[in-house]
N, C-alpha and C positions, 0 to 999 in steps of 0.2 A: 346534888343534882337531880332536878325532876324530870326533866325530858331531855332527849338529844336526837338530832336527826341529822343524815348526810345530804347535802345538796350539791347536786352536780351543775354548777354554774357555768362551766365551761367544757360542754359534752366532747369535744374533740380533742380534750388532753386526757392525760392519766390522773390528773388532781379531782380531789372531791373536798368540798369544804364542810366542816363540821358546825354545826348551830347547837348550842347547849344552854338550857334555862336552868340557871343557878338559883337557889333560893336557901335563905338561913332558916332552919328549923327551930321551933320553939321561941320566936321571938317575943320579948317582952316590952312594954311601953317604954322602959327607961333606956331601951338600945337606941332610941331616936333622940336627936337634938334638935329642937325648932331654934331657929335662926330668922330674926326680923331684921331685914335691910331696908334703909332708907334711902331711896334714890338720888335723892336731892343733897344727900351728905357726901355721895361719892365724888370724886374728882373725875374728871372726863378721862374716858380710855385713851390710850396713845393714839388709836386710830382718829380720836375726836380731836386731840390736840395738835395733830400735825396739819400744817397747810401745805396746799397743793402749791405747785410751781406758780400756776396764775395769780393765787392770792398773794404769793410772795412778791411777784412781779408788781401787782397792784398796790402793794404797801409801798415798796421801794419807790414806784412813780410818785405817790401822793407824797411822801414824806421826803423827797429829795428833788423836788422840782421838776418832776416828769421824767427822772433818770430811768433808761430803758435797760433791762438786764435780760441775758438769754438764758435759756434752759442749762445750758452747757456751763455758764459761770455759777448760776445757782447749785448745780451738781459739782463742781470743782469746790465750791465752799463749803456745801454740805460733807463733802469726802473730806475735806481738810479739819472739819470740826468732830469728825467721826461719827457721823450720822449715816446709818445704813441705808444704802440707795438699792433700786431694784435693778434687775438683769436688763441689761442694754441689749436689744435684739437688733438695733440699727449700727452695727459696728462695720467701720470701714474695710473694705477688702485687703488694701496695702497694709502692710505691717508699720512701716515707717511713715504713717500720716503724722502731721503736726496739728496741733490744737492749739488755739490763742489761748493765751494764760489771762484769766481774770485781773483787770487793772485793780489797784489799791482801793481807789475810792468807791467803785463798785462793790468789792468785796467788803468795805466796811459797811456798806448799805445794806447789802444782804444779810450780813451778821446781825445786824440791828433788827432787822425784819425776823430772822430766824429767833432772836431773843425775845421779840415781842409775841411771836406765836408761841413761846415757851418750849421750843424745839432744842435749846442749848440752854 
């Protein structure tokens, strides 16, 4: 530990944060490893390979004669395929609300789009 100081980030509470500067003494040149990474060789990150709902809708329409699918149907198929979904903040107030189920032909078109975007 080279230096330490206390910082009162929240003055109206009894808590105090501690900031510490840690340093390794007697470092030698062989304590480090140089790594070269060619970005072109890397596969896309999970965020880059994921398609938005709009991209999925567009793909389905282009490859299935203008078929339209809703966000609800896409979410149902993604959930069925085990793809993690974000939190939905627009939930209905009633507990017994009924949602339409995705028809088989639309489900197949959405699955095809998910495969095309390498999400499944």
